mmJSON file of the N, C-alpha and C atoms, coordinates in Angstrom:
{"data_MODEL":{"atom_site":{
"group_PDB":["ATOM","ATOM","ATOM","ATOM","ATOM","ATOM","ATOM","ATOM","ATOM","ATOM","ATOM","ATOM","ATOM","ATOM","ATOM","ATOM","ATOM","ATOM","ATOM","ATOM","ATOM","ATOM","ATOM","ATOM","ATOM","ATOM","ATOM","ATOM","ATOM","ATOM","ATOM","ATOM","ATOM","ATOM","ATOM","ATOM","ATOM","ATOM","ATOM","ATOM","ATOM","ATOM","ATOM","ATOM","ATOM","ATOM","ATOM","ATOM","ATOM","ATOM","ATOM","ATOM","ATOM","ATOM","ATOM","ATOM","ATOM","ATOM","ATOM","ATOM","ATOM","ATOM","ATOM","ATOM","ATOM","ATOM","ATOM","ATOM","ATOM","ATOM","ATOM","ATOM","ATOM","ATOM","ATOM","ATOM","ATOM","ATOM","ATOM","ATOM","ATOM","ATOM","ATOM","ATOM","ATOM","ATOM","ATOM","ATOM","ATOM","ATOM","ATOM","ATOM","ATOM","ATOM","ATOM","ATOM","ATOM","ATOM","ATOM","ATOM","ATOM","ATOM","ATOM","ATOM","ATOM","ATOM","ATOM","ATOM","ATOM","ATOM","ATOM","ATOM","ATOM","ATOM","ATOM","ATOM","ATOM","ATOM","ATOM","ATOM","ATOM","ATOM","ATOM","ATOM","ATOM","ATOM","ATOM","ATOM","ATOM","ATOM","ATOM","ATOM","ATOM","ATOM","ATOM","ATOM","ATOM","ATOM","ATOM","ATOM","ATOM","ATOM","ATOM","ATOM","ATOM","ATOM","ATOM","ATOM","ATOM","ATOM","ATOM","ATOM","ATOM","ATOM","ATOM","ATOM","ATOM","ATOM","ATOM","ATOM","ATOM","ATOM","ATOM","ATOM","ATOM","ATOM","ATOM","ATOM","ATOM","ATOM","ATOM","ATOM","ATOM","ATOM","ATOM","ATOM","ATOM","ATOM","ATOM","ATOM","ATOM","ATOM","ATOM","ATOM","ATOM","ATOM","ATOM","ATOM","ATOM","ATOM","ATOM","ATOM","ATOM","ATOM","ATOM","ATOM","ATOM","ATOM","ATOM","ATOM","ATOM","ATOM","ATOM","ATOM","ATOM","ATOM","ATOM","ATOM","ATOM","ATOM"],
"id":[1,2,3,4,5,6,7,8,9,10,11,12,13,14,15,16,17,18,19,20,21,22,23,24,25,26,27,28,29,30,31,32,33,34,35,36,37,38,39,40,41,42,43,44,45,46,47,48,49,50,51,52,53,54,55,56,57,58,59,60,61,62,63,64,65,66,67,68,69,70,71,72,73,74,75,76,77,78,79,80,81,82,83,84,85,86,87,88,89,90,91,92,93,94,95,96,97,98,99,100,101,102,103,104,105,106,107,108,109,110,111,112,113,114,115,116,117,118,119,120,121,122,123,124,125,126,127,128,129,130,131,132,133,134,135,136,137,138,139,140,141,142,143,144,145,146,147,148,149,150,151,152,153,154,155,156,157,158,159,160,161,162,163,164,165,166,167,168,169,170,171,172,173,174,175,176,177,178,179,180,181,182,183,184,185,186,187,188,189,190,191,192,193,194,195,196,197,198,199,200,201,202,203,204,205,206,207,208,209,210],
"type_symbol":["N","C","C","N","C","C","N","C","C","N","C","C","N","C","C","N","C","C","N","C","C","N","C","C","N","C","C","N","C","C","N","C","C","N","C","C","N","C","C","N","C","C","N","C","C","N","C","C","N","C","C","N","C","C","N","C","C","N","C","C","N","C","C","N","C","C","N","C","C","N","C","C","N","C","C","N","C","C","N","C","C","N","C","C","N","C","C","N","C","C","N","C","C","N","C","C","N","C","C","N","C","C","N","C","C","N","C","C","N","C","C","N","C","C","N","C","C","N","C","C","N","C","C","N","C","C","N","C","C","N","C","C","N","C","C","N","C","C","N","C","C","N","C","C","N","C","C","N","C","C","N","C","C","N","C","C","N","C","C","N","C","C","N","C","C","N","C","C","N","C","C","N","C","C","N","C","C","N","C","C","N","C","C","N","C","C","N","C","C","N","C","C","N","C","C","N","C","C","N","C","C","N","C","C","N","C","C","N","C","C"],
"label_atom_id":["N","CA","C","N","CA","C","N","CA","C","N","CA","C","N","CA","C","N","CA","C","N","CA","C","N","CA","C","N","CA","C","N","CA","C","N","CA","C","N","CA","C","N","CA","C","N","CA","C","N","CA","C","N","CA","C","N","CA","C","N","CA","C","N","CA","C","N","CA","C","N","CA","C","N","CA","C","N","CA","C","N","CA","C","N","CA","C","N","CA","C","N","CA","C","N","CA","C","N","CA","C","N","CA","C","N","CA","C","N","CA","C","N","CA","C","N","CA","C","N","CA","C","N","CA","C","N","CA","C","N","CA","C","N","CA","C","N","CA","C","N","CA","C","N","CA","C","N","CA","C","N","CA","C","N","CA","C","N","CA","C","N","CA","C","N","CA","C","N","CA","C","N","CA","C","N","CA","C","N","CA","C","N","CA","C","N","CA","C","N","CA","C","N","CA","C","N","CA","C","N","CA","C","N","CA","C","N","CA","C","N","CA","C","N","CA","C","N","CA","C","N","CA","C","N","CA","C","N","CA","C","N","CA","C","N","CA","C","N","CA","C","N","CA","C"],
"label_alt_id":[null,null,null,null,null,null,null,null,null,null,null,null,null,null,null,null,null,null,null,null,null,null,null,null,null,null,null,null,null,null,null,null,null,null,null,null,null,null,null,null,null,null,null,null,null,null,null,null,null,null,null,null,null,null,null,null,null,null,null,null,null,null,null,null,null,null,null,null,null,null,null,null,null,null,null,null,null,null,null,null,null,null,null,null,null,null,null,null,null,null,null,null,null,null,null,null,null,null,null,null,null,null,null,null,null,null,null,null,null,null,null,null,null,null,null,null,null,null,null,null,null,null,null,null,null,null,null,null,null,null,null,null,null,null,null,null,null,null,null,null,null,null,null,null,null,null,null,null,null,null,null,null,null,null,null,null,null,null,null,null,null,null,null,null,null,null,null,null,null,null,null,null,null,null,null,null,null,null,null,null,null,null,null,null,null,null,null,null,null,null,null,null,null,null,null,null,null,null,null,null,null,null,null,null,null,null,null,null,null,null],
"label_comp_id":["UNK","UNK","UNK","UNK","UNK","UNK","UNK","UNK","UNK","UNK","UNK","UNK","UNK","UNK","UNK","UNK","UNK","UNK","UNK","UNK","UNK","UNK","UNK","UNK","UNK","UNK","UNK","UNK","UNK","UNK","UNK","UNK","UNK","UNK","UNK","UNK","UNK","UNK","UNK","UNK","UNK","UNK","UNK","UNK","UNK","UNK","UNK","UNK","UNK","UNK","UNK","UNK","UNK","UNK","UNK","UNK","UNK","UNK","UNK","UNK","UNK","UNK","UNK","UNK","UNK","UNK","UNK","UNK","UNK","UNK","UNK","UNK","UNK","UNK","UNK","UNK","UNK","UNK","UNK","UNK","UNK","UNK","UNK","UNK","UNK","UNK","UNK","UNK","UNK","UNK","UNK","UNK","UNK","UNK","UNK","UNK","UNK","UNK","UNK","UNK","UNK","UNK","UNK","UNK","UNK","UNK","UNK","UNK","UNK","UNK","UNK","UNK","UNK","UNK","UNK","UNK","UNK","UNK","UNK","UNK","UNK","UNK","UNK","UNK","UNK","UNK","UNK","UNK","UNK","UNK","UNK","UNK","UNK","UNK","UNK","UNK","UNK","UNK","UNK","UNK","UNK","UNK","UNK","UNK","UNK","UNK","UNK","UNK","UNK","UNK","UNK","UNK","UNK","UNK","UNK","UNK","UNK","UNK","UNK","UNK","UNK","UNK","UNK","UNK","UNK","UNK","UNK","UNK","UNK","UNK","UNK","UNK","UNK","UNK","UNK","UNK","UNK","UNK","UNK","UNK","UNK","UNK","UNK","UNK","UNK","UNK","UNK","UNK","UNK","UNK","UNK","UNK","UNK","UNK","UNK","UNK","UNK","UNK","UNK","UNK","UNK","UNK","UNK","UNK","UNK","UNK","UNK","UNK","UNK","UNK"],
"label_asym_id":["A","A","A","A","A","A","A","A","A","A","A","A","A","A","A","A","A","A","A","A","A","A","A","A","A","A","A","A","A","A","A","A","A","A","A","A","A","A","A","A","A","A","A","A","A","A","A","A","A","A","A","A","A","A","A","A","A","A","A","A","A","A","A","A","A","A","A","A","A","A","A","A","A","A","A","A","A","A","A","A","A","A","A","A","A","A","A","A","A","A","A","A","A","A","A","A","A","A","A","A","A","A","A","A","A","A","A","A","A","A","A","A","A","A","A","A","A","A","A","A","A","A","A","A","A","A","A","A","A","A","A","A","A","A","A","A","A","A","A","A","A","A","A","A","A","A","A","A","A","A","A","A","A","A","A","A","A","A","A","A","A","A","A","A","A","A","A","A","A","A","A","A","A","A","A","A","A","A","A","A","A","A","A","A","A","A","A","A","A","A","A","A","A","A","A","A","A","A","A","A","A","A","A","A","A","A","A","A","A","A"],
"label_entity_id":["1","1","1","1","1","1","1","1","1","1","1","1","1","1","1","1","1","1","1","1","1","1","1","1","1","1","1","1","1","1","1","1","1","1","1","1","1","1","1","1","1","1","1","1","1","1","1","1","1","1","1","1","1","1","1","1","1","1","1","1","1","1","1","1","1","1","1","1","1","1","1","1","1","1","1","1","1","1","1","1","1","1","1","1","1","1","1","1","1","1","1","1","1","1","1","1","1","1","1","1","1","1","1","1","1","1","1","1","1","1","1","1","1","1","1","1","1","1","1","1","1","1","1","1","1","1","1","1","1","1","1","1","1","1","1","1","1","1","1","1","1","1","1","1","1","1","1","1","1","1","1","1","1","1","1","1","1","1","1","1","1","1","1","1","1","1","1","1","1","1","1","1","1","1","1","1","1","1","1","1","1","1","1","1","1","1","1","1","1","1","1","1","1","1","1","1","1","1","1","1","1","1","1","1","1","1","1","1","1","1"],
"label_seq_id":[1,1,1,2,2,2,3,3,3,4,4,4,5,5,5,6,6,6,7,7,7,8,8,8,9,9,9,10,10,10,11,11,11,12,12,12,13,13,13,14,14,14,15,15,15,16,16,16,17,17,17,18,18,18,19,19,19,20,20,20,21,21,21,22,22,22,23,23,23,24,24,24,25,25,25,26,26,26,27,27,27,28,28,28,29,29,29,30,30,30,31,31,31,32,32,32,33,33,33,34,34,34,35,35,35,36,36,36,37,37,37,38,38,38,39,39,39,40,40,40,41,41,41,42,42,42,43,43,43,44,44,44,45,45,45,46,46,46,47,47,47,48,48,48,49,49,49,50,50,50,51,51,51,52,52,52,53,53,53,54,54,54,55,55,55,56,56,56,57,57,57,58,58,58,59,59,59,60,60,60,61,61,61,62,62,62,63,63,63,64,64,64,65,65,65,66,66,66,67,67,67,68,68,68,69,69,69,70,70,70],
"pdbx_PDB_ins_code":[null,null,null,null,null,null,null,null,null,null,null,null,null,null,null,null,null,null,null,null,null,null,null,null,null,null,null,null,null,null,null,null,null,null,null,null,null,null,null,null,null,null,null,null,null,null,null,null,null,null,null,null,null,null,null,null,null,null,null,null,null,null,null,null,null,null,null,null,null,null,null,null,null,null,null,null,null,null,null,null,null,null,null,null,null,null,null,null,null,null,null,null,null,null,null,null,null,null,null,null,null,null,null,null,null,null,null,null,null,null,null,null,null,null,null,null,null,null,null,null,null,null,null,null,null,null,null,null,null,null,null,null,null,null,null,null,null,null,null,null,null,null,null,null,null,null,null,null,null,null,null,null,null,null,null,null,null,null,null,null,null,null,null,null,null,null,null,null,null,null,null,null,null,null,null,null,null,null,null,null,null,null,null,null,null,null,null,null,null,null,null,null,null,null,null,null,null,null,null,null,null,null,null,null,null,null,null,null,null,null],
"Cartn_x":[-8.039,-7.019,-7.086,-5.911,-5.95,-6.756,-7.494,-7.945,-7.359,-7.406,-6.717,-6.806,-5.509,-5.479,-6.267,-6.428,-6.968,-5.752,-5.667,-4.536,-4.244,-5.272,-4.805,-3.981,-4.438,-3.978,-2.558,-2.516,-1.104,0.079,-0.488,0.356,0.916,-0.183,0.15,1.093,1.007,1.744,3.143,3.403,4.585,5.611,4.707,4.909,5.817,5.166,5.408,6.809,6.986,8.183,9.184,8.978,10.034,10.41,9.821,10.117,10.946,10.456,11.116,12.833,12.616,13.986,14.927,14.334,15.015,15.661,14.794,15.473,16.598,16.79,17.803,17.797,18.846,18.965,17.889,17.624,17.076,17.945,17.699,18.493,18.256,19.281,19.504,18.457,18.174,17.032,15.94,15.498,14.104,14.081,15.503,15.353,15.147,15.662,15.32,13.82,13.337,11.975,10.931,11.402,10.526,10.694,12.024,12.236,11.468,11.521,10.786,9.113,8.694,7.04,6.744,7.726,7.566,7.915,8.52,8.423,7.396,6.999,5.703,4.133,4.563,3.26,3.474,4.776,4.994,4.596,4.766,4.242,2.704,2.02,0.736,0.19,0.581,0.089,0.283,1.081,1.58,0.399,-0.045,-0.877,-2.05,-2.642,-3.908,-3.904,-2.734,-2.917,-2.887,-2.091,-2.348,-3.611,-4.4,-5.62,-6.672,-6.463,-7.28,-6.949,-5.65,-5.637,-6.086,-6.019,-6.771,-8.316,-8.917,-10.443,-10.781,-9.927,-10.213,-9.977,-8.977,-8.714,-10.018,-10.612,-11.811,-13.066,-13.29,-14.393,-14.205,-13.09,-12.727,-13.067,-12.561,-12.596,-14.151,-14.953,-16.496,-17.213,-16.798,-17.416,-17.24,-16.004,-15.774,-16.239,-16.43,-17.48,-18.684,-19.324,-20.667,-20.981,-20.011,-20.268,-20.201,-19.292,-18.892,-20.242,-20.891,-21.971,-23.429,-23.131,-24.164,-24.699],
"Cartn_y":[19.218,17.932,16.969,16.473,15.894,14.462,13.955,12.638,11.408,10.616,9.347,8.828,8.112,7.285,6.263,5.644,4.354,3.153,1.95,1.371,1.44,1.434,1.409,2.539,3.658,5.002,5.231,4.566,4.436,3.605,2.366,1.645,2.461,2.995,3.621,4.736,5.635,6.65,5.863,4.798,4.159,3.687,3.335,3.013,4.252,5.403,6.699,6.887,6.923,7.332,6.23,5.035,4.133,4.439,4.613,5.086,6.078,7.081,8.639,8.256,7.412,7.196,6.166,5.615,4.327,5.133,6.018,6.945,7.916,8.269,9.035,10.622,11.083,12.424,13.697,13.103,13.94,14.668,15.92,16.382,15.515,15.426,14.73,15.136,16.349,16.781,16.111,16.373,15.831,14.069,13.563,12.382,11.874,12.542,11.89,12.285,13.46,13.574,12.739,11.993,11.013,9.654,9.453,8.433,8.569,9.44,9.732,9.324,9.877,9.607,8.256,7.644,6.188,5.168,5.995,4.789,4.911,6.375,6.327,5.635,5.727,4.72,3.616,3.002,1.472,1.094,1.835,1.545,1.642,2.585,2.485,1.314,0.764,-0.01,-1.381,-1.539,-2.604,-2.779,-1.427,-1.388,-1.85,-1.444,-1.714,-3.319,-3.849,-5.339,-6.08,-5.735,-6.449,-6.438,-5.499,-5.212,-6.121,-5.959,-6.979,-8.241,-8.774,-10.177,-10.555,-9.567,-9.952,-10.047,-9.054,-9.257,-10.679,-11.14,-12.577,-13.454,-13.427,-14.172,-14.499,-13.292,-13.038,-13.966,-13.439,-13.924,-15.387,-15.925,-17.5,-18.113,-17.554,-18.105,-18.137,-17.178,-17.223,-18.162,-18.127,-19.045,-20.457,-20.849,-22.342,-22.336,-21.429,-21.533,-21.547,-21.155,-21.074,-22.768,-23.176,-24.714,-25.639,-25.428,-26.245,-26.566,-25.32,-25.054,-25.781,-25.799,-26.764,-28.014],
"Cartn_z":[4.286,4.365,3.282,2.686,1.524,1.53,0.422,0.548,0.673,1.434,1.301,0.003,-0.081,-1.432,-1.384,-2.35,-2.745,-2.44,-2.483,-2.415,-3.877,-5.064,-6.469,-6.854,-6.359,-6.366,-5.624,-4.588,-3.76,-4.668,-5.165,-6.146,-7.401,-8.019,-9.198,-9.081,-8.133,-7.588,-7.189,-6.77,-6.474,-7.844,-8.875,-10.081,-10.665,-10.784,-11.075,-10.51,-9.227,-8.472,-8.806,-8.941,-9.491,-10.718,-11.621,-13.082,-13.11,-12.206,-12.222,-11.527,-10.693,-10.135,-10.756,-11.56,-12.564,-13.475,-14.168,-15.043,-14.933,-13.725,-13.406,-13.916,-13.648,-14.032,-13.393,-12.102,-11.132,-9.908,-9.801,-8.62,-7.435,-6.684,-5.631,-4.579,-4.268,-3.459,-3.729,-5.006,-5.893,-5.413,-5.537,-5.766,-4.263,-2.916,-1.832,-1.191,-1.853,-1.869,-2.17,-3.452,-3.99,-3.238,-2.764,-2.143,-0.973,-0.304,0.963,0.57,-0.003,-0.353,-0.897,-1.637,-1.792,-0.59,0.075,1.73,2.014,2.096,3.004,2.338,0.794,0.215,0.347,0.233,0.278,1.919,2.855,4.205,4.216,3.882,3.619,2.835,1.797,1.122,1.626,2.6,3.471,4.687,5.242,5.789,5.579,4.204,3.649,3.552,3.068,2.635,3.917,4.853,6.222,6.794,6.634,7.033,6.59,5.091,4.563,4.752,5.024,5.43,6.484,7.557,8.906,8.617,7.558,7.655,7.039,6.103,5.462,6.421,7.091,8.252,9.176,9.818,10.718,9.911,8.618,7.969,7.665,7.509,7.126,8.605,9.717,11.095,11.344,11.078,11.196,10.58,9.32,8.462,9.003,9.65,10.117,11.375,12.153,13.329,13.035,12.322,11.914,11.365,10.387,10.088,11.245,11.826,13.238,14.537,14.306,15.041,14.73,13.452,12.442,13.036],
"occupancy":[1.0,1.0,1.0,1.0,1.0,1.0,1.0,1.0,1.0,1.0,1.0,1.0,1.0,1.0,1.0,1.0,1.0,1.0,1.0,1.0,1.0,1.0,1.0,1.0,1.0,1.0,1.0,1.0,1.0,1.0,1.0,1.0,1.0,1.0,1.0,1.0,1.0,1.0,1.0,1.0,1.0,1.0,1.0,1.0,1.0,1.0,1.0,1.0,1.0,1.0,1.0,1.0,1.0,1.0,1.0,1.0,1.0,1.0,1.0,1.0,1.0,1.0,1.0,1.0,1.0,1.0,1.0,1.0,1.0,1.0,1.0,1.0,1.0,1.0,1.0,1.0,1.0,1.0,1.0,1.0,1.0,1.0,1.0,1.0,1.0,1.0,1.0,1.0,1.0,1.0,1.0,1.0,1.0,1.0,1.0,1.0,1.0,1.0,1.0,1.0,1.0,1.0,1.0,1.0,1.0,1.0,1.0,1.0,1.0,1.0,1.0,1.0,1.0,1.0,1.0,1.0,1.0,1.0,1.0,1.0,1.0,1.0,1.0,1.0,1.0,1.0,1.0,1.0,1.0,1.0,1.0,1.0,1.0,1.0,1.0,1.0,1.0,1.0,1.0,1.0,1.0,1.0,1.0,1.0,1.0,1.0,1.0,1.0,1.0,1.0,1.0,1.0,1.0,1.0,1.0,1.0,1.0,1.0,1.0,1.0,1.0,1.0,1.0,1.0,1.0,1.0,1.0,1.0,1.0,1.0,1.0,1.0,1.0,1.0,1.0,1.0,1.0,1.0,1.0,1.0,1.0,1.0,1.0,1.0,1.0,1.0,1.0,1.0,1.0,1.0,1.0,1.0,1.0,1.0,1.0,1.0,1.0,1.0,1.0,1.0,1.0,1.0,1.0,1.0,1.0,1.0,1.0,1.0,1.0,1.0],
"B_iso_or_equiv":[0.0,0.0,0.0,0.0,0.0,0.0,0.0,0.0,0.0,0.0,0.0,0.0,0.0,0.0,0.0,0.0,0.0,0.0,0.0,0.0,0.0,0.0,0.0,0.0,0.0,0.0,0.0,0.0,0.0,0.0,0.0,0.0,0.0,0.0,0.0,0.0,0.0,0.0,0.0,0.0,0.0,0.0,0.0,0.0,0.0,0.0,0.0,0.0,0.0,0.0,0.0,0.0,0.0,0.0,0.0,0.0,0.0,0.0,0.0,0.0,0.0,0.0,0.0,0.0,0.0,0.0,0.0,0.0,0.0,0.0,0.0,0.0,0.0,0.0,0.0,0.0,0.0,0.0,0.0,0.0,0.0,0.0,0.0,0.0,0.0,0.0,0.0,0.0,0.0,0.0,0.0,0.0,0.0,0.0,0.0,0.0,0.0,0.0,0.0,0.0,0.0,0.0,0.0,0.0,0.0,0.0,0.0,0.0,0.0,0.0,0.0,0.0,0.0,0.0,0.0,0.0,0.0,0.0,0.0,0.0,0.0,0.0,0.0,0.0,0.0,0.0,0.0,0.0,0.0,0.0,0.0,0.0,0.0,0.0,0.0,0.0,0.0,0.0,0.0,0.0,0.0,0.0,0.0,0.0,0.0,0.0,0.0,0.0,0.0,0.0,0.0,0.0,0.0,0.0,0.0,0.0,0.0,0.0,0.0,0.0,0.0,0.0,0.0,0.0,0.0,0.0,0.0,0.0,0.0,0.0,0.0,0.0,0.0,0.0,0.0,0.0,0.0,0.0,0.0,0.0,0.0,0.0,0.0,0.0,0.0,0.0,0.0,0.0,0.0,0.0,0.0,0.0,0.0,0.0,0.0,0.0,0.0,0.0,0.0,0.0,0.0,0.0,0.0,0.0,0.0,0.0,0.0,0.0,0.0,0.0],
"pdbx_formal_charge":[null,null,null,null,null,null,null,null,null,null,null,null,null,null,null,null,null,null,null,null,null,null,null,null,null,null,null,null,null,null,null,null,null,null,null,null,null,null,null,null,null,null,null,null,null,null,null,null,null,null,null,null,null,null,null,null,null,null,null,null,null,null,null,null,null,null,null,null,null,null,null,null,null,null,null,null,null,null,null,null,null,null,null,null,null,null,null,null,null,null,null,null,null,null,null,null,null,null,null,null,null,null,null,null,null,null,null,null,null,null,null,null,null,null,null,null,null,null,null,null,null,null,null,null,null,null,null,null,null,null,null,null,null,null,null,null,null,null,null,null,null,null,null,null,null,null,null,null,null,null,null,null,null,null,null,null,null,null,null,null,null,null,null,null,null,null,null,null,null,null,null,null,null,null,null,null,null,null,null,null,null,null,null,null,null,null,null,null,null,null,null,null,null,null,null,null,null,null,null,null,null,null,null,null,null,null,null,null,null,null],
"auth_seq_id":[1,1,1,2,2,2,3,3,3,4,4,4,5,5,5,6,6,6,7,7,7,8,8,8,9,9,9,10,10,10,11,11,11,12,12,12,13,13,13,14,14,14,15,15,15,16,16,16,17,17,17,18,18,18,19,19,19,20,20,20,21,21,21,22,22,22,23,23,23,24,24,24,25,25,25,26,26,26,27,27,27,28,28,28,29,29,29,30,30,30,31,31,31,32,32,32,33,33,33,34,34,34,35,35,35,36,36,36,37,37,37,38,38,38,39,39,39,40,40,40,41,41,41,42,42,42,43,43,43,44,44,44,45,45,45,46,46,46,47,47,47,48,48,48,49,49,49,50,50,50,51,51,51,52,52,52,53,53,53,54,54,54,55,55,55,56,56,56,57,57,57,58,58,58,59,59,59,60,60,60,61,61,61,62,62,62,63,63,63,64,64,64,65,65,65,66,66,66,67,67,67,68,68,68,69,69,69,70,70,70],
"auth_comp_id":["UNK","UNK","UNK","UNK","UNK","UNK","UNK","UNK","UNK","UNK","UNK","UNK","UNK","UNK","UNK","UNK","UNK","UNK","UNK","UNK","UNK","UNK","UNK","UNK","UNK","UNK","UNK","UNK","UNK","UNK","UNK","UNK","UNK","UNK","UNK","UNK","UNK","UNK","UNK","UNK","UNK","UNK","UNK","UNK","UNK","UNK","UNK","UNK","UNK","UNK","UNK","UNK","UNK","UNK","UNK","UNK","UNK","UNK","UNK","UNK","UNK","UNK","UNK","UNK","UNK","UNK","UNK","UNK","UNK","UNK","UNK","UNK","UNK","UNK","UNK","UNK","UNK","UNK","UNK","UNK","UNK","UNK","UNK","UNK","UNK","UNK","UNK","UNK","UNK","UNK","UNK","UNK","UNK","UNK","UNK","UNK","UNK","UNK","UNK","UNK","UNK","UNK","UNK","UNK","UNK","UNK","UNK","UNK","UNK","UNK","UNK","UNK","UNK","UNK","UNK","UNK","UNK","UNK","UNK","UNK","UNK","UNK","UNK","UNK","UNK","UNK","UNK","UNK","UNK","UNK","UNK","UNK","UNK","UNK","UNK","UNK","UNK","UNK","UNK","UNK","UNK","UNK","UNK","UNK","UNK","UNK","UNK","UNK","UNK","UNK","UNK","UNK","UNK","UNK","UNK","UNK","UNK","UNK","UNK","UNK","UNK","UNK","UNK","UNK","UNK","UNK","UNK","UNK","UNK","UNK","UNK","UNK","UNK","UNK","UNK","UNK","UNK","UNK","UNK","UNK","UNK","UNK","UNK","UNK","UNK","UNK","UNK","UNK","UNK","UNK","UNK","UNK","UNK","UNK","UNK","UNK","UNK","UNK","UNK","UNK","UNK","UNK","UNK","UNK","UNK","UNK","UNK","UNK","UNK","UNK"],
"auth_asym_id":["A","A","A","A","A","A","A","A","A","A","A","A","A","A","A","A","A","A","A","A","A","A","A","A","A","A","A","A","A","A","A","A","A","A","A","A","A","A","A","A","A","A","A","A","A","A","A","A","A","A","A","A","A","A","A","A","A","A","A","A","A","A","A","A","A","A","A","A","A","A","A","A","A","A","A","A","A","A","A","A","A","A","A","A","A","A","A","A","A","A","A","A","A","A","A","A","A","A","A","A","A","A","A","A","A","A","A","A","A","A","A","A","A","A","A","A","A","A","A","A","A","A","A","A","A","A","A","A","A","A","A","A","A","A","A","A","A","A","A","A","A","A","A","A","A","A","A","A","A","A","A","A","A","A","A","A","A","A","A","A","A","A","A","A","A","A","A","A","A","A","A","A","A","A","A","A","A","A","A","A","A","A","A","A","A","A","A","A","A","A","A","A","A","A","A","A","A","A","A","A","A","A","A","A","A","A","A","A","A","A"],
"auth_atom_id":["N","CA","C","N","CA","C","N","CA","C","N","CA","C","N","CA","C","N","CA","C","N","CA","C","N","CA","C","N","CA","C","N","CA","C","N","CA","C","N","CA","C","N","CA","C","N","CA","C","N","CA","C","N","CA","C","N","CA","C","N","CA","C","N","CA","C","N","CA","C","N","CA","C","N","CA","C","N","CA","C","N","CA","C","N","CA","C","N","CA","C","N","CA","C","N","CA","C","N","CA","C","N","CA","C","N","CA","C","N","CA","C","N","CA","C","N","CA","C","N","CA","C","N","CA","C","N","CA","C","N","CA","C","N","CA","C","N","CA","C","N","CA","C","N","CA","C","N","CA","C","N","CA","C","N","CA","C","N","CA","C","N","CA","C","N","CA","C","N","CA","C","N","CA","C","N","CA","C","N","CA","C","N","CA","C","N","CA","C","N","CA","C","N","CA","C","N","CA","C","N","CA","C","N","CA","C","N","CA","C","N","CA","C","N","CA","C","N","CA","C","N","CA","C","N","CA","C","N","CA","C","N","CA","C","N","CA","C","N","CA","C","N","CA","C"],
"pdbx_PDB_model_num":[1,1,1,1,1,1,1,1,1,1,1,1,1,1,1,1,1,1,1,1,1,1,1,1,1,1,1,1,1,1,1,1,1,1,1,1,1,1,1,1,1,1,1,1,1,1,1,1,1,1,1,1,1,1,1,1,1,1,1,1,1,1,1,1,1,1,1,1,1,1,1,1,1,1,1,1,1,1,1,1,1,1,1,1,1,1,1,1,1,1,1,1,1,1,1,1,1,1,1,1,1,1,1,1,1,1,1,1,1,1,1,1,1,1,1,1,1,1,1,1,1,1,1,1,1,1,1,1,1,1,1,1,1,1,1,1,1,1,1,1,1,1,1,1,1,1,1,1,1,1,1,1,1,1,1,1,1,1,1,1,1,1,1,1,1,1,1,1,1,1,1,1,1,1,1,1,1,1,1,1,1,1,1,1,1,1,1,1,1,1,1,1,1,1,1,1,1,1,1,1,1,1,1,1,1,1,1,1,1,1]
}}}
């Protein structure tokens, strides 16, 4: 089973894919595969960011509740 990419690895791969697609000259089939991979990576990065945002919100709420209880 392949190792999950970190957010940074996923972003770096997205940049590579974007560069390849912008340069052009790639056969249609390969372009479609790259686009599909990029779409999946984009969704993965969005999920990671959303989870991080939720965690920050939870931690902030916990801190506010602790301060209010004091």
